[in-house]
C-alpha beads as a LAMMPS data file, in Angstrom:
LAMMPS data file: protein, C-alpha beads

225 atoms
224 bonds

1 atom types
1 bond types

-500.0 500.0 xlo xhi
-500.0 500.0 ylo yhi
-500.0 500.0 zlo zhi

Masses

1 110.0

Atoms # bond

1 1 1 -368.792 -462.919 -418.012
2 1 1 -365.622 -463.767 -416.079
3 1 1 -366.419 -465.345 -412.705
4 1 1 -364.666 -464.206 -409.529
5 1 1 -366.614 -466.595 -407.334
6 1 1 -364.602 -467.783 -404.343
7 1 1 -362.036 -464.960 -404.594
8 1 1 -360.916 -463.609 -401.212
9 1 1 -360.431 -460.081 -402.568
10 1 1 -362.920 -457.744 -404.271
11 1 1 -363.143 -458.020 -408.045
12 1 1 -361.886 -454.460 -408.613
13 1 1 -358.741 -455.137 -406.565
14 1 1 -357.967 -458.239 -408.624
15 1 1 -358.641 -456.466 -411.919
16 1 1 -356.472 -453.487 -410.943
17 1 1 -353.619 -455.808 -409.973
18 1 1 -353.803 -457.897 -413.157
19 1 1 -354.097 -454.846 -415.417
20 1 1 -351.256 -453.016 -413.663
21 1 1 -348.962 -456.038 -414.067
22 1 1 -349.656 -456.707 -417.756
23 1 1 -349.644 -453.020 -418.704
24 1 1 -346.603 -451.646 -416.853
25 1 1 -342.995 -452.752 -416.422
26 1 1 -343.245 -453.987 -412.831
27 1 1 -342.372 -457.280 -411.168
28 1 1 -344.748 -459.173 -408.899
29 1 1 -342.736 -458.037 -405.877
30 1 1 -342.909 -454.417 -407.086
31 1 1 -346.656 -454.751 -407.453
32 1 1 -346.910 -456.303 -403.990
33 1 1 -345.235 -453.193 -402.537
34 1 1 -347.380 -450.803 -404.606
35 1 1 -350.574 -452.440 -403.385
36 1 1 -349.326 -452.498 -399.778
37 1 1 -348.799 -448.729 -399.944
38 1 1 -352.487 -448.489 -400.851
39 1 1 -353.574 -450.684 -397.947
40 1 1 -353.966 -453.946 -399.872
41 1 1 -351.882 -456.772 -398.391
42 1 1 -351.427 -459.513 -400.954
43 1 1 -348.503 -461.860 -401.548
44 1 1 -346.620 -461.765 -404.860
45 1 1 -347.387 -465.482 -405.383
46 1 1 -351.099 -464.671 -405.169
47 1 1 -350.640 -461.917 -407.755
48 1 1 -349.103 -464.484 -410.083
49 1 1 -352.059 -466.818 -409.546
50 1 1 -354.463 -463.993 -410.387
51 1 1 -352.713 -463.310 -413.697
52 1 1 -352.638 -467.009 -414.612
53 1 1 -356.295 -467.487 -413.638
54 1 1 -357.896 -464.362 -415.135
55 1 1 -355.729 -462.880 -417.916
56 1 1 -356.587 -465.506 -420.543
57 1 1 -360.308 -465.400 -419.759
58 1 1 -360.319 -461.617 -420.149
59 1 1 -358.317 -461.908 -423.393
60 1 1 -360.949 -464.277 -424.816
61 1 1 -363.657 -461.693 -424.129
62 1 1 -361.493 -458.978 -425.727
63 1 1 -361.238 -461.045 -428.908
64 1 1 -365.014 -461.242 -429.150
65 1 1 -365.534 -457.535 -428.435
66 1 1 -362.711 -455.906 -430.358
67 1 1 -363.480 -453.526 -433.228
68 1 1 -363.830 -454.980 -436.712
69 1 1 -360.521 -455.654 -438.452
70 1 1 -359.522 -455.428 -442.123
71 1 1 -359.300 -458.571 -444.340
72 1 1 -355.665 -457.860 -445.290
73 1 1 -353.357 -459.485 -442.735
74 1 1 -349.692 -459.320 -441.698
75 1 1 -348.339 -462.475 -440.030
76 1 1 -345.042 -462.946 -438.211
77 1 1 -343.555 -464.526 -435.105
78 1 1 -341.167 -463.376 -432.392
79 1 1 -339.273 -465.215 -429.668
80 1 1 -340.060 -465.670 -425.983
81 1 1 -337.961 -467.612 -423.455
82 1 1 -339.874 -470.222 -421.431
83 1 1 -338.088 -472.545 -418.961
84 1 1 -334.801 -471.399 -420.477
85 1 1 -335.809 -472.400 -424.017
86 1 1 -337.003 -470.219 -426.874
87 1 1 -340.661 -470.486 -427.825
88 1 1 -342.497 -468.729 -430.627
89 1 1 -345.104 -466.030 -430.188
90 1 1 -347.165 -465.957 -433.364
91 1 1 -348.778 -462.567 -433.924
92 1 1 -350.843 -460.966 -436.654
93 1 1 -352.171 -457.473 -437.352
94 1 1 -354.253 -456.071 -440.176
95 1 1 -353.018 -453.472 -442.687
96 1 1 -353.899 -450.699 -440.182
97 1 1 -351.864 -452.302 -437.379
98 1 1 -354.876 -453.520 -435.408
99 1 1 -354.249 -456.754 -433.499
100 1 1 -355.913 -459.807 -435.043
101 1 1 -354.740 -462.566 -432.737
102 1 1 -351.700 -464.136 -431.048
103 1 1 -350.571 -467.606 -429.986
104 1 1 -347.605 -468.992 -428.067
105 1 1 -346.139 -472.219 -429.446
106 1 1 -343.213 -474.432 -428.553
107 1 1 -342.735 -475.173 -432.252
108 1 1 -342.186 -473.198 -435.419
109 1 1 -343.595 -475.417 -438.138
110 1 1 -346.505 -475.872 -440.530
111 1 1 -348.708 -477.457 -437.859
112 1 1 -348.272 -474.481 -435.528
113 1 1 -349.012 -472.004 -438.326
114 1 1 -352.143 -473.912 -439.363
115 1 1 -353.351 -473.907 -435.766
116 1 1 -352.754 -470.164 -435.532
117 1 1 -354.507 -469.489 -438.834
118 1 1 -357.524 -471.530 -437.741
119 1 1 -357.627 -469.559 -434.468
120 1 1 -357.488 -466.245 -436.320
121 1 1 -360.114 -467.174 -438.872
122 1 1 -362.509 -468.296 -436.146
123 1 1 -362.356 -464.854 -434.496
124 1 1 -361.800 -462.569 -437.509
125 1 1 -363.242 -464.363 -440.533
126 1 1 -361.410 -465.441 -443.675
127 1 1 -358.886 -462.870 -444.944
128 1 1 -358.566 -461.679 -448.504
129 1 1 -354.748 -461.627 -448.346
130 1 1 -351.897 -462.318 -445.936
131 1 1 -348.372 -460.890 -446.046
132 1 1 -345.490 -462.859 -444.538
133 1 1 -341.707 -462.794 -444.610
134 1 1 -339.610 -465.582 -446.115
135 1 1 -340.470 -468.081 -443.371
136 1 1 -340.909 -471.547 -444.847
137 1 1 -343.257 -472.576 -442.029
138 1 1 -345.586 -469.630 -442.643
139 1 1 -345.571 -470.310 -446.385
140 1 1 -346.373 -473.990 -445.842
141 1 1 -349.097 -473.158 -443.328
142 1 1 -350.890 -470.796 -445.698
143 1 1 -350.618 -473.294 -448.545
144 1 1 -352.063 -475.925 -446.239
145 1 1 -354.954 -473.627 -445.270
146 1 1 -355.747 -472.908 -448.923
147 1 1 -355.691 -476.638 -449.632
148 1 1 -358.073 -477.228 -446.701
149 1 1 -360.422 -474.514 -447.996
150 1 1 -360.459 -476.094 -451.479
151 1 1 -361.084 -479.540 -450.002
152 1 1 -364.011 -478.133 -448.028
153 1 1 -365.532 -476.866 -451.285
154 1 1 -364.818 -473.164 -450.737
155 1 1 -364.151 -471.051 -453.824
156 1 1 -362.223 -468.529 -451.719
157 1 1 -358.446 -468.512 -451.438
158 1 1 -356.033 -466.494 -449.306
159 1 1 -353.644 -464.521 -451.489
160 1 1 -350.129 -464.797 -450.076
161 1 1 -347.511 -462.051 -450.348
162 1 1 -343.939 -462.677 -449.257
163 1 1 -342.756 -459.147 -448.602
164 1 1 -340.447 -457.747 -445.941
165 1 1 -341.776 -454.264 -446.667
166 1 1 -345.433 -455.188 -446.167
167 1 1 -344.554 -457.091 -443.009
168 1 1 -342.788 -454.148 -441.359
169 1 1 -346.013 -453.151 -439.639
170 1 1 -346.247 -456.362 -437.602
171 1 1 -342.513 -456.405 -436.892
172 1 1 -342.779 -452.865 -435.517
173 1 1 -345.806 -453.933 -433.475
174 1 1 -343.702 -456.626 -431.775
175 1 1 -341.807 -453.846 -429.996
176 1 1 -344.701 -452.936 -427.726
177 1 1 -344.951 -456.548 -426.560
178 1 1 -341.200 -457.147 -426.243
179 1 1 -340.804 -453.952 -424.218
180 1 1 -343.098 -455.371 -421.541
181 1 1 -341.666 -458.914 -421.688
182 1 1 -338.004 -457.891 -421.426
183 1 1 -337.966 -457.041 -417.675
184 1 1 -339.563 -460.427 -416.882
185 1 1 -336.365 -462.318 -417.789
186 1 1 -338.269 -465.311 -419.159
187 1 1 -341.128 -467.481 -417.910
188 1 1 -341.076 -470.595 -415.718
189 1 1 -343.922 -472.459 -417.419
190 1 1 -345.822 -472.455 -420.697
191 1 1 -349.118 -471.940 -418.851
192 1 1 -347.842 -468.872 -417.013
193 1 1 -346.274 -467.502 -420.198
194 1 1 -349.481 -467.967 -422.196
195 1 1 -351.660 -466.252 -419.582
196 1 1 -349.242 -463.359 -419.107
197 1 1 -348.884 -462.801 -422.846
198 1 1 -352.660 -462.914 -423.219
199 1 1 -352.851 -460.093 -420.684
200 1 1 -350.069 -458.069 -422.296
201 1 1 -351.645 -458.406 -425.748
202 1 1 -355.045 -457.338 -424.385
203 1 1 -353.529 -454.235 -422.767
204 1 1 -351.780 -453.531 -426.089
205 1 1 -355.124 -453.742 -427.915
206 1 1 -356.608 -451.254 -425.439
207 1 1 -353.756 -448.826 -426.161
208 1 1 -354.627 -449.056 -429.857
209 1 1 -358.266 -448.213 -429.153
210 1 1 -359.575 -451.588 -430.305
211 1 1 -361.802 -451.912 -427.233
212 1 1 -363.104 -448.358 -427.198
213 1 1 -361.789 -445.003 -426.037
214 1 1 -361.565 -443.534 -422.563
215 1 1 -359.922 -444.837 -419.409
216 1 1 -357.713 -447.886 -420.192
217 1 1 -358.491 -449.595 -416.902
218 1 1 -362.234 -449.042 -417.403
219 1 1 -361.949 -450.752 -420.791
220 1 1 -360.105 -453.673 -419.214
221 1 1 -362.519 -453.988 -416.273
222 1 1 -365.490 -453.966 -418.666
223 1 1 -364.248 -457.278 -420.077
224 1 1 -365.189 -458.942 -416.791
225 1 1 -368.793 -457.688 -416.917

Bonds

1 1 1 2
2 1 2 3
3 1 3 4
4 1 4 5
5 1 5 6
6 1 6 7
7 1 7 8
8 1 8 9
9 1 9 10
10 1 10 11
11 1 11 12
12 1 12 13
13 1 13 14
14 1 14 15
15 1 15 16
16 1 16 17
17 1 17 18
18 1 18 19
19 1 19 20
20 1 20 21
21 1 21 22
22 1 22 23
23 1 23 24
24 1 24 25
25 1 25 26
26 1 26 27
27 1 27 28
28 1 28 29
29 1 29 30
30 1 30 31
31 1 31 32
32 1 32 33
33 1 33 34
34 1 34 35
35 1 35 36
36 1 36 37
37 1 37 38
38 1 38 39
39 1 39 40
40 1 40 41
41 1 41 42
42 1 42 43
43 1 43 44
44 1 44 45
45 1 45 46
46 1 46 47
47 1 47 48
48 1 48 49
49 1 49 50
50 1 50 51
51 1 51 52
52 1 52 53
53 1 53 54
54 1 54 55
55 1 55 56
56 1 56 57
57 1 57 58
58 1 58 59
59 1 59 60
60 1 60 61
61 1 61 62
62 1 62 63
63 1 63 64
64 1 64 65
65 1 65 66
66 1 66 67
67 1 67 68
68 1 68 69
69 1 69 70
70 1 70 71
71 1 71 72
72 1 72 73
73 1 73 74
74 1 74 75
75 1 75 76
76 1 76 77
77 1 77 78
78 1 78 79
79 1 79 80
80 1 80 81
81 1 81 82
82 1 82 83
83 1 83 84
84 1 84 85
85 1 85 86
86 1 86 87
87 1 87 88
88 1 88 89
89 1 89 90
90 1 90 91
91 1 91 92
92 1 92 93
93 1 93 94
94 1 94 95
95 1 95 96
96 1 96 97
97 1 97 98
98 1 98 99
99 1 99 100
100 1 100 101
101 1 101 102
102 1 102 103
103 1 103 104
104 1 104 105
105 1 105 106
106 1 106 107
107 1 107 108
108 1 108 109
109 1 109 110
110 1 110 111
111 1 111 112
112 1 112 113
113 1 113 114
114 1 114 115
115 1 115 116
116 1 116 117
117 1 117 118
118 1 118 119
119 1 119 120
120 1 120 121
121 1 121 122
122 1 122 123
123 1 123 124
124 1 124 125
125 1 125 126
126 1 126 127
127 1 127 128
128 1 128 129
129 1 129 130
130 1 130 131
131 1 131 132
132 1 132 133
133 1 133 134
134 1 134 135
135 1 135 136
136 1 136 137
137 1 137 138
138 1 138 139
139 1 139 140
140 1 140 141
141 1 141 142
142 1 142 143
143 1 143 144
144 1 144 145
145 1 145 146
146 1 146 147
147 1 147 148
148 1 148 149
149 1 149 150
150 1 150 151
151 1 151 152
152 1 152 153
153 1 153 154
154 1 154 155
155 1 155 156
156 1 156 157
157 1 157 158
158 1 158 159
159 1 159 160
160 1 160 161
161 1 161 162
162 1 162 163
163 1 163 164
164 1 164 165
165 1 165 166
166 1 166 167
167 1 167 168
168 1 168 169
169 1 169 170
170 1 170 171
171 1 171 172
172 1 172 173
173 1 173 174
174 1 174 175
175 1 175 176
176 1 176 177
177 1 177 178
178 1 178 179
179 1 179 180
180 1 180 181
181 1 181 182
182 1 182 183
183 1 183 184
184 1 184 185
185 1 185 186
186 1 186 187
187 1 187 188
188 1 188 189
189 1 189 190
190 1 190 191
191 1 191 192
192 1 192 193
193 1 193 194
194 1 194 195
195 1 195 196
196 1 196 197
197 1 197 198
198 1 198 199
199 1 199 200
200 1 200 201
201 1 201 202
202 1 202 203
203 1 203 204
204 1 204 205
205 1 205 206
206 1 206 207
207 1 207 208
208 1 208 209
209 1 209 210
210 1 210 211
211 1 211 212
212 1 212 213
213 1 213 214
214 1 214 215
215 1 215 216
216 1 216 217
217 1 217 218
218 1 218 219
219 1 219 220
220 1 220 221
221 1 221 222
222 1 222 223
223 1 223 224
224 1 224 225
């Protein structure tokens, strides 16, 4: 359960504001005006604090509650500008296009890939296979994970496919995320970027039906229960 203790606004107002921001192409100032038209007076800086405070917590619940995913994965990364520098948004979907997990990193190397793989395995289990492009970091990370599994005494191994064709599904899936990020013109801090992307990815999962059918906002609000 996500705690709203100490908040000066009702929980539903906060959840509506956070969901509206991560789901639709609006700025904080746009959202401030939209809420004011509905009788809710809240500063755009407060809206930013709500996203930073609650979006990641709600995303963590979404990971635990999402529908079961397939053991065949597609792994790739895209670029996000933070403090004027490019960072790497690692993303993975299964063979049906369902979101597995995501992680923002300042680095694109074996260590980052291993950290992302460990995060995915903890929430989705060990995959049977993983398709990647020709990225050397992704290749090294998967080799490192297989070596770690062998060292731990596991007889299981992740089969690795380096295929642009197989990876098209995750590259196409990037578009939904990039479409929402583009109007933001970059992020001012890694913390803010991580929280906002957590929210955007969660809203994207809801669109795919990974958290049930019905009203999208109802699905998002249920994460706080």
